[in-house]
C-alpha positions in Angstrom: -2.6 -67.2 -18.6 -1.3 -66.6 -15.1 -1.7 -70.2 -13.9 0.3 -71.4 -16.9 3.2 -69.0 -16.3 3.3 -69.8 -12.6 3.4 -73.6 -13.3 6.0 -73.6 -16.0 9.2 -72.7 -14.1 9.0 -75.2 -11.2 8.0 -78.2 -13.4 10.7 -77.4 -16.0 13.3 -77.2 -13.2 12.2 -80.4 -11.7 12.4 -82.2 -15.0 16.0 -81.1 -15.4 16.8 -82.3 -11.9 15.3 -85.7 -12.5 16.9 -86.3 -15.9 19.9 -88.0 -14.5 17.8 -90.7 -12.8 15.6 -91.4 -15.9 15.4 -95.1 -16.6 14.8 -97.1 -19.8 13.8 -100.7 -20.3 13.6 -103.2 -23.0 11.7 -106.4 -23.6 11.9 -109.3 -26.1 9.5 -109.5 -29.0 6.4 -111.6 -28.3 6.3 -115.1 -29.8 3.2 -116.6 -28.1 0.0 -114.9 -29.2 -2.3 -116.8 -26.8 -3.5 -114.4 -24.0 -6.3 -114.5 -21.4 -9.3 -112.2 -21.7 -9.2 -109.2 -19.4 -12.4 -110.2 -17.5 -10.6 -110.7 -14.2 -8.2 -108.2 -12.6 -4.5 -108.7 -12.5 -3.3 -109.9 -9.1 -2.3 -107.0 -6.8 0.5 -107.6 -4.4 -1.6 -106.1 -1.6 -4.9 -104.3 -1.0 -2.7 -101.3 -0.1 -2.9 -99.7 -3.5 -0.1 -97.3 -2.6 2.4 -100.2 -2.5 4.2 -101.4 -5.6 2.3 -103.9 -7.7 3.6 -107.4 -8.8 5.1 -106.4 -12.2 8.7 -105.3 -12.9 8.5 -102.3 -15.1 10.2 -100.8 -18.2 10.2 -97.5 -20.0 10.3 -96.7 -23.7 10.8 -93.0 -24.7 9.4 -92.2 -28.1 9.0 -89.1 -30.2 5.4 -88.4 -29.1 4.8 -90.8 -26.2 6.8 -92.2 -23.3 5.5 -95.7 -22.4 5.7 -97.2 -18.9 4.7 -100.9 -18.9 5.1 -104.3 -17.3 8.6 -105.3 -18.4 7.7 -108.9 -19.4 4.6 -107.8 -21.3 5.6 -109.9 -24.3 5.2 -113.1 -22.2 2.2 -112.0 -20.3 -0.9 -114.3 -20.1 -3.3 -111.3 -20.2 -4.0 -108.1 -22.0 -3.1 -104.9 -20.0 -5.4 -101.9 -19.8 -4.2 -98.5 -20.8 -3.9 -95.1 -19.1 -3.1 -92.1 -21.2 -1.5 -89.2 -19.4 -1.2 -85.4 -19.9 1.5 -83.3 -18.3 1.2 -80.0 -16.5 2.3 -76.9 -18.2 5.9 -77.0 -19.1 6.2 -80.6 -17.8 7.3 -83.8 -19.3 6.6 -87.4 -18.3 9.8 -87.6 -16.4 8.4 -85.2 -13.9 5.7 -87.8 -13.0 7.9 -90.8 -13.5 7.3 -92.3 -10.0 3.5 -92.3 -10.5 3.7 -93.7 -14.0 6.0 -96.6 -12.9 3.7 -97.3 -9.9 0.7 -97.7 -12.3 2.9 -99.9 -14.6 3.8 -102.1 -11.7 0.1 -102.7 -11.1 -0.3 -104.0 -14.7 -1.2 -100.9 -16.7 0.4 -99.7 -19.9 0.8 -96.0 -19.3 1.1 -93.8 -22.4 2.4 -90.4 -21.3 2.3 -87.6 -24.0 5.7 -85.9 -24.3 4.2 -82.5 -25.0 4.5 -79.8 -22.3 1.3 -78.2 -23.6 -1.2 -81.0 -23.4 -4.5 -79.2 -23.1 -6.0 -80.1 -26.5 -5.4 -83.8 -25.9 -4.0 -84.3 -29.4 -0.9 -86.3 -28.2 -3.0 -88.3 -25.8 -5.3 -89.4 -28.6 -2.2 -90.1 -30.8 -0.9 -92.4 -28.0 -4.0 -94.5 -28.3 -3.5 -94.7 -32.1 0.1 -95.7 -31.6 -0.7 -98.5 -29.1 -3.5 -99.7 -31.4 -0.8 -100.1 -34.1 1.7 -101.7 -31.8 -0.9 -104.1 -30.5 -1.6 -105.3 -34.0 2.0 -105.6 -35.0 3.4 -109.2 -34.7 6.9 -107.8 -34.4 6.1 -105.7 -31.4 6.5 -106.7 -27.8 3.0 -105.3 -27.3 1.4 -107.6 -29.9 -2.0 -108.7 -28.6 -1.1 -107.7 -25.1 -2.8 -104.3 -24.9 -6.4 -104.2 -23.6 -7.7 -101.5 -25.9 -11.3 -102.1 -24.6 -10.3 -100.6 -21.3 -8.6 -97.1 -21.5 -8.5 -94.4 -18.8 -7.3 -90.8 -19.1 -5.5 -88.8 -16.5 -3.2 -85.9 -16.1 -2.1 -83.1 -13.8 -3.0 -79.4 -14.0 -3.1 -78.5 -17.7 -2.9 -82.3 -18.3 -5.9 -82.7 -16.0 -7.9 -80.5 -18.2 -6.6 -82.6 -21.1 -7.9 -85.7 -19.5 -11.4 -84.1 -19.4 -11.0 -83.1 -23.0 -10.0 -86.6 -24.1 -12.8 -88.0 -22.0 -15.2 -87.2 -24.8 -13.3 -89.7 -27.0 -15.4 -92.9 -27.3 -12.4 -95.1 -26.7 -12.0 -93.7 -23.1 -13.8 -95.6 -20.3 -13.0 -93.3 -17.3 -11.2 -90.1 -16.4 -9.1 -89.1 -13.4 -8.1 -85.4 -13.7 -5.7 -84.3 -11.0 -6.0 -80.6 -10.1 -7.3 -79.9 -13.6 -6.8 -76.5 -15.2 -10.0 -74.6 -16.3 -9.8 -75.1 -20.1 -12.1 -78.1 -20.5 -15.8 -78.9 -20.8 -16.9 -81.9 -18.7 -20.4 -81.8 -20.2 -19.0 -83.7 -23.2 -17.7 -86.6 -21.0 -19.8 -89.7 -20.9 -17.8 -91.9 -18.5 -17.2 -92.1 -14.7 -14.9 -89.4 -13.3 -12.8 -89.0 -10.2 -11.7 -85.4 -9.8 -8.9 -84.7 -7.4 -8.0 -81.4 -5.8 -5.3 -80.4 -3.3 -6.5 -78.7 -0.1 -3.7 -76.1 -0.2 -3.4 -75.7 -3.9 -2.9 -72.0 -4.7 -2.7 -72.5 -8.5 -5.7 -74.6 -9.2 -7.9 -73.8 -6.3 -10.2 -76.6 -5.0 -13.2 -74.5 -5.9 -12.2 -74.8 -9.6 -12.2 -78.6 -9.3 -15.5 -78.5 -7.5 -16.9 -76.6 -10.4 -16.1 -79.5 -12.7 -17.6 -81.9 -10.2 -20.8 -79.8 -9.9 -21.2 -79.7 -13.7 -20.7 -83.5 -14.0 -24.3 -84.3 -12.9 -24.8 -86.5 -16.0 -22.2 -89.1 -15.1 -21.1 -90.9 -11.9 -18.6 -88.4 -10.5 -16.6 -88.1 -7.3 -14.6 -85.2 -5.8 -11.7 -85.9 -3.6 -9.6 -83.2 -1.9 -6.3 -84.4 -0.6 -5.6 -83.1 2.9 -2.6 -80.7 3.0 -1.7 -81.2 -0.7 -0.4 -78.3 -2.7 -0.2 -78.1 -6.5 3.1 -80.0 -6.6 2.5 -82.8 -4.1 1.8 -85.3 -7.0 5.1 -84.3 -8.7 8.1 -86.6 -8.1 7.0 -89.0 -5.3 3.2 -88.9 -5.7 2.6 -89.6 -2.0 -1.1 -89.6 -1.1 -2.1 -89.6 -4.8 -0.6 -93.0 -5.5 -3.1 -95.3 -3.7 -6.5 -93.7 -4.7 -5.5 -93.2 -8.4 -4.4 -96.8 -8.6 -7.5 -98.1 -6.9 -9.7 -96.0 -9.2 -8.1 -97.4 -12.4 -8.1 -101.0 -11.0 -11.8 -100.6 -10.3 -12.7 -99.0 -13.6 -10.4 -100.8 -16.0 -9.7 -104.2 -14.3 -13.0 -104.8 -12.5 -11.2 -105.0 -9.1 -14.1 -105.2 -6.6 -11.8 -104.5 -3.6 -10.6 -101.3 -5.3 -14.2 -100.4 -6.2 -15.2 -100.5 -2.6 -12.9 -97.5 -2.0 -15.3 -95.3 -3.9 -18.7 -97.0 -4.2 -21.3 -98.5 -1.9 -22.1 -97.8 1.7 -18.7 -98.7 2.9 -16.9 -96.2 0.6 -13.3 -96.3 1.9 -12.3 -92.8 0.9 -15.4 -91.4 2.5 -14.2 -92.3 6.0 -10.5 -91.7 5.5 -10.2 -88.3 7.0 -6.5 -88.6 7.4 -6.1 -88.5 3.6 -9.1 -86.5 2.6 -10.2 -83.1 3.6 -13.4 -83.3 1.5 -15.0 -86.2 -0.4 -18.2 -85.9 -2.4 -20.2 -88.3 -4.6 -23.0 -87.2 -6.8 -26.4 -89.0 -7.0 -25.3 -91.2 -9.9 -22.1 -92.3 -8.1 -24.2 -93.1 -5.0 -26.3 -95.5 -7.1 -23.2 -97.5 -8.2 -22.9 -100.7 -6.1 -19.4 -101.4 -4.7 -19.2 -104.8 -6.4 -19.7 -103.5 -9.9 -18.1 -100.1 -10.3 
């Protein structure tokens, strides 16, 4: 399709340009299996969710999945929620490395599918399977440190469509599609959704993202259109996408009430932030979600 052909070349070129700066991290195997329940959110360095979180980060590149995670996860006193990620057409996780590391610094285990054609969500589901095995393996640094009860799905462009596709998986607790391509059916999703568009996106027009939002009348759904953003604003330095995506996942997967107030209740932070957003919409189910319990 035309949108796929238009997207491939710039993402592939950017991946090659970023390869030289790719990082990798290691961590020691876990020896202490006592961890805290994930009832309370991990501490954030600041209420500015666009700022780095309190965790140093590490990267593990596998055959199917690239993991971004808190570097000292083996010694963590808590279990860490999961975000599974799908790339845009022709892209690889390296293209989105800054956003993945940002989420990892906030305490998430990010499992980014390595495939450049993510729409079916197969590799994203495989990432959950892989982390389930690692979490159960006493020889793994992830042993008993992964919160498999709290998993979100996100992605960009074709990967945004994949996040919607994977949203029908009963293991997923929320979705956050970024400028999602059209090949998905949100009617099968049964979890809260934040759908992000770019005001100046000429590949996935805002109207296409609004169509998903309009169809999502059976779940709490929000639509956010980032002012001035084109289709590649999230690539490399995620800029205005870093803070709201982090806040959404902290609210949905960590129970962070401050983060939840960005989206729910009468004080909805994104609803009044006209510097960042050119359009914000909340459906009736989202309007009924109180800020304290998103």
